[in-house]
C-alpha positions in Angstrom: 26.5 -57.4 -17.0 24.6 -56.8 -20.3 23.3 -53.4 -21.5 19.5 -53.3 -21.9 19.8 -52.8 -25.7 22.2 -55.7 -26.1 19.9 -57.9 -24.0 16.9 -57.0 -26.1 18.7 -57.3 -29.4 20.8 -60.4 -28.8 18.8 -62.4 -26.3 15.3 -61.1 -27.2 14.8 -59.8 -23.7 14.7 -63.4 -22.3 14.4 -63.6 -18.5 16.5 -66.8 -18.3 19.6 -65.1 -19.6 21.0 -64.9 -16.0 23.6 -67.6 -15.4 24.2 -68.2 -19.1 27.8 -68.2 -20.3 29.2 -66.1 -23.2 32.8 -66.0 -24.6 34.8 -63.0 -25.5 38.2 -63.8 -27.2 37.9 -67.3 -25.9 37.4 -66.1 -22.3 34.1 -67.4 -20.7 31.9 -65.0 -18.8 28.8 -65.7 -16.7 25.9 -63.2 -17.2 24.9 -61.9 -13.8 22.7 -58.9 -14.6 21.1 -56.5 -17.1 21.5 -52.7 -16.8 18.4 -50.5 -16.7 17.5 -48.9 -20.1 18.6 -45.4 -19.2 22.2 -46.5 -18.4 24.4 -46.9 -21.5 27.7 -45.6 -20.3 29.3 -43.0 -18.1 30.1 -40.6 -20.9 27.6 -38.9 -23.3 27.4 -40.3 -26.8 29.1 -43.6 -26.0 27.3 -46.9 -25.6 28.5 -50.3 -24.4 27.1 -53.7 -24.9 28.4 -55.2 -21.7 30.6 -54.7 -18.6 33.0 -57.1 -17.0 35.5 -57.0 -14.0 38.5 -54.9 -14.8 41.1 -57.5 -13.6 40.1 -59.8 -16.4 41.1 -57.3 -19.1 44.7 -58.7 -19.7 43.2 -62.1 -20.5 41.2 -60.7 -23.4 44.5 -60.1 -25.4 43.6 -56.6 -26.6 46.6 -54.4 -27.2 45.6 -51.5 -24.9 44.7 -53.9 -22.1 48.0 -55.7 -21.7 49.7 -53.3 -19.3 46.9 -51.9 -17.2 49.0 -52.5 -14.0 51.8 -50.1 -14.9 51.8 -46.7 -13.1 52.7 -44.8 -16.3 49.8 -46.2 -18.3 47.2 -43.4 -18.0 43.8 -44.8 -19.0 41.6 -45.4 -16.0 38.6 -43.2 -15.2 38.0 -42.9 -11.4 34.7 -41.8 -10.0 33.5 -41.2 -6.5 30.4 -40.0 -4.8 31.1 -37.7 -1.9 29.5 -38.1 1.5 27.1 -35.4 2.6 28.8 -32.5 4.3 32.1 -32.9 2.4 33.3 -30.2 0.0 35.1 -30.7 -3.3 38.2 -29.0 -1.8 38.3 -31.4 1.1 38.0 -34.5 -1.2 40.6 -33.1 -3.5 43.1 -32.5 -0.7 42.6 -36.1 0.6 43.0 -37.6 -2.9 46.2 -35.5 -3.5 47.8 -36.9 -0.4 47.3 -40.5 -1.6 48.4 -39.7 -5.2 51.6 -37.8 -4.1 52.7 -40.7 -2.0 52.4 -43.1 -4.9 53.8 -40.7 -7.5 56.9 -39.8 -5.4 57.6 -42.8 -3.3 56.6 -45.9 -5.4 59.2 -48.5 -6.5 59.4 -46.6 -9.8 58.5 -43.0 -9.0 56.5 -41.2 -11.7 57.5 -37.7 -10.7 59.9 -35.6 -8.7 59.2 -33.4 -5.7 59.7 -30.3 -7.9 56.9 -31.5 -10.2 54.4 -31.0 -7.3 52.1 -33.8 -8.4 48.4 -33.5 -7.4 44.8 -34.4 -8.1 42.2 -32.1 -9.5 38.6 -33.2 -9.0 36.0 -32.3 -11.6 32.3 -32.6 -11.5 31.0 -35.5 -13.5 29.4 -33.1 -16.0 32.8 -31.5 -16.6 35.0 -34.5 -16.5 32.9 -37.0 -18.4 32.3 -35.0 -21.6 32.5 -37.9 -24.0 31.5 -36.9 -27.5 29.7 -33.8 -26.3 33.0 -31.9 -26.6 33.6 -33.0 -30.2 30.0 -31.9 -31.2 29.4 -28.8 -29.1 31.4 -26.2 -31.1 30.0 -27.2 -34.4 26.5 -27.2 -33.0 27.0 -23.7 -31.6 28.1 -22.5 -35.0 25.0 -24.0 -36.6 22.7 -22.6 -34.0 24.2 -19.1 -34.6 23.6 -19.6 -38.3 20.0 -20.7 -37.6 19.5 -17.6 -35.5 20.8 -15.4 -38.3 18.5 -17.1 -40.8 15.6 -16.5 -38.5 16.4 -12.8 -38.3 16.7 -12.6 -42.1 13.3 -14.4 -42.5 11.7 -12.1 -39.9 13.1 -9.0 -41.6 11.8 -10.4 -44.9 8.3 -11.0 -43.6 8.3 -7.6 -41.9 9.3 -5.8 -45.1 6.6 -7.6 -47.1 4.0 -6.8 -44.4 5.0 -3.1 -44.5 4.6 -3.1 -48.3 1.3 -4.8 -48.0 0.2 -2.4 -45.4 1.2 0.6 -47.6 -0.8 -0.9 -50.4 -3.9 -1.1 -48.1 -3.7 2.4 -46.8 -6.8 3.6 -48.7 -8.8 0.5 -47.6 -7.8 1.1 -43.9 -8.5 4.8 -44.2 -12.0 4.1 -45.6 -12.7 1.7 -42.8 -11.5 4.1 -40.1 -13.6 6.9 -41.6 -16.7 4.6 -41.5 -16.2 4.2 -37.7 -14.0 1.1 -37.4 -11.9 1.3 -34.2 -8.1 1.3 -34.5 -7.8 -1.5 -31.9 -10.0 -3.7 -34.1 -7.8 -3.1 -37.2 -4.8 -3.7 -35.0 -6.2 -7.1 -33.9 -7.0 -8.0 -37.5 -3.5 -7.1 -38.8 -1.7 -8.9 -35.9 -4.0 -11.9 -36.3 -3.0 -12.1 -40.0 0.7 -11.8 -39.0 0.4 -14.5 -36.3 -1.5 -16.9 -38.5 1.3 -16.5 -41.1 4.0 -17.2 -38.5 2.3 -20.1 -36.8 1.6 -21.8 -40.1 5.2 -21.3 -41.0 6.3 -22.7 -37.7 4.1 -25.8 -38.2 5.7 -26.4 -41.6 9.1 -25.8 -40.1 8.5 -28.5 -37.5 7.7 -31.0 -40.3 10.8 -29.9 -42.2 12.9 -30.1 -39.0 11.9 -33.7 -38.3 12.8 -34.6 -41.8 16.1 -32.8 -41.7 17.1 -34.3 -38.3 16.6 -37.8 -39.6 18.6 -36.8 -42.7 21.5 -35.6 -40.4 21.3 -38.8 -38.4 21.5 -40.8 -41.6 24.4 -38.7 -42.8 26.4 -39.2 -39.6 25.7 -43.0 -39.5 26.8 -43.4 -43.1 29.8 -41.2 -43.0 31.3 -41.4 -39.5 31.7 -45.2 -39.5 29.4 -45.6 -36.6 25.8 -45.2 -35.6 24.6 -41.8 -34.3 25.5 -41.9 -30.6 22.6 -39.8 -29.3 18.9 -40.5 -29.1 16.8 -38.3 -31.3 13.1 -38.3 -30.1 10.3 -35.8 -30.1 10.7 -33.4 -27.2 7.9 -31.3 -25.9 10.3 -28.6 -24.8 11.6 -28.2 -28.4 8.0 -28.1 -29.7 7.1 -25.5 -27.1 10.1 -23.4 -28.0 9.2 -23.5 -31.7 5.6 -22.6 -31.0 6.6 -19.8 -28.7 9.2 -18.5 -31.2 6.6 -18.5 -34.0 4.0 -16.6 -31.9 6.5 -14.1 -30.6 7.9 -13.6 -34.1 4.4 -12.9 -35.5 3.7 -10.4 -32.7 7.0 -8.6 -32.8 7.4 -8.3 -36.5 3.6 -7.6 -37.0 3.5 -4.7 -34.6 5.4 -2.2 -36.7 3.3 -2.8 -39.9 0.1 -2.7 -37.8 1.1 0.4 -36.0 2.1 2.2 -39.2 -1.1 1.1 -41.0 -3.4 2.5 -38.3 -1.5 5.8 -37.8 -3.0 7.5 -40.9 -4.0 11.1 -41.5 -7.3 10.2 -43.2 -7.8 13.4 -45.2 -4.6 13.2 -47.3 -5.0 9.5 -47.9 -8.7 9.8 -48.9 -7.9 12.7 -51.2 -5.0 10.8 -52.8 -6.1 10.3 -56.4 -4.9 8.9 -59.6 -3.3 12.2 -60.4 -0.8 12.1 -57.6 2.8 11.3 -58.2 5.1 9.4 -55.8 7.5 11.7 -54.0 11.1 11.1 -53.0 11.2 10.0 -49.4 13.8 9.4 -46.8 15.0 5.8 -46.3 12.0 3.9 -45.2 11.7 1.0 -42.7 11.4 -1.3 -45.7 14.8 -0.2 -47.1 16.4 -0.5 -43.7 15.0 -4.1 -43.5 16.5 -4.9 -46.9 19.9 -3.6 -45.8 19.7 -5.7 -42.7 18.8 -8.8 -44.7 21.8 -8.3 -47.0 24.1 -7.6 -44.1 23.0 -10.7 -42.2 23.3 -12.7 -45.4 26.9 -11.6 -45.8 27.7 -12.9 -42.3 26.2 -16.3 -43.0 27.7 -16.6 -46.5 31.2 -15.5 -45.2 31.0 -18.1 -42.4 29.9 -20.8 -44.9 32.6 -19.9 -47.3 35.3 -20.1 -44.7 34.1 -23.6 -43.6 33.9 -24.8 -47.2 37.4 -23.6 -47.9 38.6 -25.3 -44.7 37.1 -28.6 -46.0 38.8 -28.1 -49.4 42.1 -27.3 -47.7 41.9 -30.5 -45.6 41.0 -32.6 -48.6 43.6 -31.1 -51.0 46.4 -30.6 -48.5 49.8 -32.4 -48.6 49.5 -35.6 -46.6 53.1 -36.7 -47.4 52.0 -39.9 -49.2 49.8 -40.8 -52.1 46.2 -41.4 -51.0 45.0 -42.6 -54.4 44.4 -46.2 -55.4 45.0 -47.5 -51.8 42.9 -50.2 -50.2 43.0 -50.7 -46.4 41.9 -53.4 -44.1 42.9 -54.6 -40.6 43.5 -58.0 -39.0 44.3 -58.9 -35.4 45.8 -62.5 -35.2 46.2 -62.2 -31.5 42.4 -62.6 -31.1 42.7 -66.0 -32.7 45.6 -67.1 -30.5 48.5 -66.5 -32.9 51.9 -66.1 -31.2 54.6 -63.7 -32.2 56.5 -66.1 -34.5 53.3 -67.1 -36.2 52.2 -63.6 -36.7 55.3 -62.6 -38.7 54.9 -65.7 -40.9 51.2 -64.9 -41.4 51.8 -61.3 -42.4 54.4 -62.4 -45.0 52.2 -65.1 -46.4 49.2 -62.7 -46.7 51.3 -59.9 -48.2 52.8 -62.3 -50.8 49.3 -63.6 -51.8 48.0 -60.1 -52.2 51.0 -58.9 -54.1 50.6 -61.7 -56.6 47.1 -60.6 -57.5 46.6 -58.9 -60.9 46.1 -55.2 -60.6 48.1 -55.0 -57.3 51.2 -52.8 -57.4 52.6 -53.4 -53.9 51.5 -54.4 -50.4 52.6 -53.6 -46.9 51.2 -53.3 -43.4 51.6 -51.1 -40.3 50.4 -50.9 -36.7 48.0 -48.1 -37.6 46.6 -47.0 -40.9 47.6 -43.5 -41.6 44.8 -40.9 -41.2 42.6 -43.4 -39.3 42.4 -41.2 -36.1 44.7 -43.6 -34.3 47.9 -42.5 -32.7 50.8 -44.2 -30.9 53.5 -42.1 -29.1 56.2 -42.7 -26.6 59.0 -41.0 -24.6 62.5 -42.0 -25.8 66.0 -41.1 -24.9 68.5 -40.2 -27.6 71.9 -41.6 -26.6 74.2 -38.7 -25.9 71.4 -36.3 -24.9 70.4 -36.0 -21.2 66.6 -35.6 -21.4 64.0 -37.8 -22.9 61.8 -36.5 -25.7 58.4 -37.4 -27.0 57.8 -38.8 -30.5 55.1 -40.4 -32.5 55.6 -44.1 -33.2 54.6 -46.3 -36.1 55.4 -50.0 -36.7 55.6 -50.9 -40.4 56.2 -53.9 -42.6 58.3 -54.5 -45.7 57.8 -52.2 -48.7 55.9 -49.7 -46.6 57.6 -46.7 -48.1 57.1 -48.0 -51.6 53.4 -48.8 -51.0 52.6 -45.5 -49.4 54.9 -43.6 -51.8 56.7 -41.9 -48.9 60.1 -40.6 -50.0 63.3 -41.9 -48.5 65.5 -38.8 -47.9 68.6 -40.4 -46.5 70.0 -43.8 -45.6 68.1 -46.9 -46.4 64.7 -48.5 -45.9 63.9 -51.8 -44.0 65.3 -55.1 -45.3 64.0 -58.6 -44.5 67.0 -59.0 -42.2 65.8 -56.0 -40.1 62.6 -57.8 -39.2 64.5 -60.9 -38.1 66.9 -58.7 -36.1 64.0 -56.9 -34.4 62.4 -60.2 -33.6 65.6 -61.5 -32.1 66.0 -58.4 -30.0 62.5 -58.9 -28.7 63.1 -62.5 -27.9 66.3 -61.9 -25.9 65.2 -58.7 -24.2 68.8 -57.3 -24.2 69.7 -53.7 -24.8 72.6 -52.2 -26.7 74.8 -50.1 -24.5 76.2 -46.7 -25.6 79.1 -46.7 -27.9 81.6 -46.1 -25.1 80.8 -49.4 -23.5 81.4 -53.0 -24.8 78.6 -54.2 -27.1 76.5 -57.3 -26.6 75.7 -60.0 -29.2 72.3 -58.5 -29.9 72.4 -55.7 -32.5 70.1 -52.7 -32.2 66.8 -52.8 -33.9 66.9 -50.6 -37.0 64.4 -47.7 -37.2 63.5 -44.9 -39.5 62.9 -41.3 -38.4 61.1 -38.6 -40.3 62.5 -35.2 -41.3 60.8 -33.4 -38.4 62.5 -35.7 -35.9 65.9 -34.8 -37.4 65.0 -31.1 -37.4 63.6 -31.1 -33.9 66.1 -33.4 -32.1 69.2 -34.0 -34.3 69.7 -30.6 -36.1 73.4 -30.6 -35.4 74.1 -34.3 -35.9 74.2 -36.8 -38.6 71.1 -38.9 -37.9 72.4 -42.2 -39.5 73.7 -44.5 -36.8 72.2 -42.6 -33.8 71.1 -44.9 -31.0 67.7 -44.4 -29.3 66.5 -46.0 -26.1 62.8 -46.3 -25.2 61.7 -44.7 -21.9 58.5 -44.0 -20.0 55.5 -45.8 -21.5 55.7 -49.3 -22.8 57.4 -49.0 -26.2 55.4 -51.9 -27.6 52.1 -50.0 -27.3 50.4 -52.0 -24.7 52.5 -55.1 -25.1 51.6 -55.9 -28.6 51.8 -53.6 -31.6 55.3 -52.9 -32.7 57.1 -55.6 -30.8 60.2 -53.6 -29.8 59.8 -53.4 -26.1 63.3 -54.3 -24.8 65.6 -53.3 -27.6 67.6 -50.2 -28.3 67.2 -48.7 -31.7 69.5 -47.4 -34.3 68.5 -44.9 -37.0 69.2 -46.3 -40.5 67.2 -43.9 -42.6 65.3 -40.6 -42.8 61.9 -40.5 -44.5 59.6 -37.6 -45.6 57.1 -36.1 -43.2 53.5 -37.5 -43.4 50.3 -36.8 -41.7 49.7 -39.4 -39.0 46.4 -39.6 -37.1 44.4 -36.8 -38.8 44.7 -34.0 -41.3 44.5 -31.1 -38.8 47.4 -32.3 -36.6 50.7 -30.7 -37.4 53.7 -32.8 -38.3 55.4 -34.3 -35.2 58.7 -36.1 -34.8 58.1 -39.8 -35.7 60.0 -43.1 -35.3 59.1 -46.0 -37.6 60.1 -49.5 -36.3 59.8 -52.9 -38.0 56.4 -54.6 -37.2 56.9 -58.1 -36.0 53.9 -58.8 -33.8 50.4 -57.6 -32.8 47.5 -56.4 -35.0 48.2 -54.9 -38.4 46.5 -52.6 -40.9 47.2 -53.7 -44.5 47.8 -51.2 -47.3 47.2 -52.5 -50.9 48.4 -50.2 -53.7 46.5 -50.9 -56.9 46.9 -49.8 -60.5 43.3 -48.7 -60.8 40.2 -48.3 -58.7 40.9 -50.5 -55.5 37.1 -51.1 -55.0 37.2 -53.4 -58.1 39.6 -55.8 -56.3 37.6 -55.9 -53.0 36.2 -59.4 -53.5 39.6 -60.8 -54.6 41.3 -59.3 -51.6 38.6 -60.6 -49.2 39.0 -64.1 -50.7 42.8 -64.0 -50.2 42.4 -63.1 -46.5 39.8 -65.9 -46.0 42.2 -68.3 -47.7 44.8 -67.6 -45.1 42.4 -68.0 -42.2 38.6 -68.3 -42.7 38.0 -67.0 -39.1 39.4 -63.5 -39.9 36.9 -60.7 -39.7 37.1 -59.1 -43.2 34.3 -56.6 -43.0 36.5 -53.5 -42.4 37.6 -52.8 -46.0 37.9 -49.2 -47.1 39.9 -47.1 -49.6 42.2 -44.4 -48.3 39.8 -41.8 -49.8 36.9 -43.3 -47.9 39.0 -43.3 -44.8 39.6 -39.6 -45.3 35.9 -39.0 -45.8 35.2 -40.7 -42.5 37.9 -38.7 -40.8 36.3 -35.4 -42.2 32.7 -36.3 -41.6 32.2 -33.5 -39.1 33.8 -30.9 -41.4 31.7 -32.2 -44.3 28.5 -32.0 -42.2 29.2 -28.4 -41.0 30.3 -27.3 -44.5 27.2 -28.8 -46.2 24.8 -27.4 -43.6 26.4 -24.0 -43.6 26.4 -23.9 -47.4 22.6 -24.7 -47.2 22.1 -21.9 -44.7 24.2 -19.5 -46.9 22.1 -20.4 -50.0 18.9 -19.9 -47.9 20.2 -16.5 -46.7 21.0 -15.4 -50.2 17.5 -16.5 -51.4 15.8 -14.6 -48.6 17.8 -11.5 -49.2 17.1 -11.7 -53.0 13.3 -12.1 -52.2 13.4 -9.1 -49.9 15.2 -6.9 -52.4 12.9 -8.1 -55.2 9.8 -7.4 -53.1 10.9 -3.9 -52.2 11.7 -3.0 -55.7 8.6 -4.5 -57.1 6.5 -2.5 -54.6 8.5 0.7 -55.6 7.7 0.0 -59.3 4.0 -0.4 -58.6 4.0 2.7 -56.3 5.8 4.8 -58.9 3.9 3.5 -62.0 2.3 6.9 -62.7 5.6 8.7 -62.3 7.3 6.2 -64.7 4.5 6.8 -67.2 5.0 10.6 -67.0 8.8 10.1 -67.5 8.2 7.9 -70.5 5.7 10.4 -72.0 8.3 13.2 -71.6 10.8 11.2 -73.5 12.7 9.1 -71.0 14.3 6.1 -72.6 13.7 2.5 -71.2 17.4 2.2 -70.4 17.2 5.2 -68.1 14.3 3.6 -66.3 16.2 0.4 -65.9 19.1 2.3 -64.4 16.7 4.1 -62.0 15.4 0.9 -60.6 18.7 -1.0 -60.6 20.6 1.9 -59.0 18.2 1.8 -56.1 18.6 -1.9 -55.5 22.4 -1.8 -55.9 22.8 1.1 -53.5 20.9 -0.9 -50.9 22.9 -4.0 -51.6 26.2 -2.1 -51.4 25.3 -0.6 -48.0 24.2 -4.0 -46.7 27.5 -5.6 -48.0 29.6 -3.0 -46.2 27.7 -3.4 -42.9 27.8 -7.2 -43.3 31.5 -7.4 -43.9 32.1 -5.2 -40.8 30.0 -7.5 -38.7 31.5 -10.6 -40.2 35.0 -9.4 -39.3 33.9 -9.4 -35.7 31.9 -12.6 -35.7 34.0 -15.0 -37.8 37.0 -14.8 -35.4 35.1 -17.2 -33.2 35.4 -19.8 -36.0 39.1 -19.9 -35.6 39.4 -23.3 -34.1 37.2 -24.8 -36.8 39.2 -23.3 -39.7 42.3 -24.8 -41.3 44.8 -23.0 -43.5 42.5 -20.0 -43.9 42.2 -16.9 -41.8 38.9 -15.8 -40.3 39.4 -12.4 -41.9 40.6 -13.8 -45.2 40.3 -10.9 -47.8 39.7 -13.2 -50.7 36.7 -14.7 -49.0 35.3 -11.2 -48.1 35.8 -9.8 -51.6 34.3 -13.0 -53.2 31.2 -12.8 -50.9 30.7 -9.1 -51.6 30.9 -9.7 -55.4 28.4 -12.6 -55.0 25.9 -10.5 -53.1 26.1 -7.7 -55.7 25.5 -10.2 -58.5 22.5 -11.6 -56.5 21.2 -8.0 -56.1 21.5 -7.4 -59.8 19.4 -10.6 -60.4 16.8 -9.4 -57.9 16.6 -6.0 -59.6 16.2 -7.5 -63.1 12.5 -8.4 -63.1 11.3 -5.2 -61.5 13.5 -3.2 -63.9 12.1 -5.1 -66.9 8.6 -4.5 -65.6 9.2 -0.8 -65.4 10.7 -0.7 -68.9 7.5 -2.4 -70.3 5.1 0.1 -68.8 2.7 1.6 -71.4 2.6 5.4 -70.8 -1.1 5.7 -71.8 -2.0 3.0 -69.3 0.3 4.5 -66.6 -1.2 8.0 -66.9 -4.7 6.5 -66.1 -3.3 4.3 -63.3 -4.8 4.4 -59.9 
């Protein structure tokens, strides 16, 4: 059955598609239907082009589909629709009875009675999360940042409206004395505030559509896949923006309007050019500036922590050299290659690539490191009673040399090791423990990392230790690795490396010789690997023109793809932090500029009495720095309580990191100094003769 999008894109929406035959990995399929447009998959953020019967999966020769019939291969998603009148508890109890019978009494039991195996049923919304789970926390963080920016902007506008209302006091007093009603002036001031907020909201909607498309483009370019969610105009979003704009205009316009109309007319009308500004208690405007600075500190601290996380992930120790490394993958099994042919193919391709000018060394592995791909298995160490879990990686010749992974003890793989592993696969015989007679098949040699020795062999010499695969199929779905039926013997200890991603801690790992299945090639070059891309592509095509060679990338590009979410969040939070700083700077500048204008006559008198310009600068700057300092203290206190919720997004940096807090505080003080500079210079340039006649 085809998806609607695939039907439209590939078959042009043709109605005669039913009954036609298509081939997947040389397996013919008859098209029997087309899904409706709204159905793309069961899980959010994932799309499929087509669906086929599950029993055909092994014939497609994909690694993960070879052993779908084993009880210890956990991969199937089971859904059910309950009958009316049945509760979740009743359905769960019935499913548990069936599952316990299989888990405890099958031919190969999966569990013991003491394990108490059971089934837990989840609602589809909770169980089929898809990519919603990987996006949700970052989106919540960005939404909080947006909310803080909205509060800063509202406080900024409210402060400016208060200053503007103070400047219009004489005008309003005159209008009130001439008979204008307070409600009429209220309506005028609120209308002005709402017009400002609605106009800003309309401009914000335009900017939002542009920014959303920019984010979609960023995700598509940097995540290695198209954006998985549909982004279309939504009347609910538009209604929310409109409502938020109107409410913001009303809420933050009420205080200035209320203050402007509550005037004692006689003092205001008698206020003349001869009056001098008096010292006042902290005004609403100063409190709003302190609030802006405090909220800015919270946003900037969060952004700094996320940026530092990205830097720590980029610059952390991966255990191998990520520079000058070109990666690409091939899967000969899709073209019908058998095990013996695959080993010969890999050797031939590696030799061709190694002979190219500018290539230092070449190898291949079952998974490219830091590609978000992971293979693990339960194994039994001979001489120890319980099985243990370990990461698994199958690698080709020269893998340590190509990846620049240190060999700490023993030896690396030799050409004879691959032949030995292939022979062990072919015979399917195991090597018994050392206290029993050996067979003619030697154990397959393996390497283990330092963490494996530390975790499982701390009191033993690791060289020569035998390991037996248990639990899940050791060949990773019947293909990759090719070591399904052989015991293994440790011949070397290698350095620890990051495996699937940069956040994951180092786990015990076994490296086995790769003799079959798909492979990811690693090409170490002397200079920029991108310069050799066309030559490498030609070498792959020379081996077999049918290989798909579109998946070329450098290791640095692979890391960028791996970190695309961290990069997006860091860049957006940095933008929000810069915006918060700008708004706080504007708010502080606006307040100080208003104070300079309000105190112009006072400044003129001070200068006429001998005050030096430097003293006036200190007067203005001191006022701004005090406000900024108070805002920084409040902001750091709030940030210490808020940033702890970022814990799961951070890496190698604490949510209460003192270096970050001190750095942000210093940055806000510098911004405050910059905001104070222009008003201070304006005060310094006031002409006393002009100021004494100022009104």
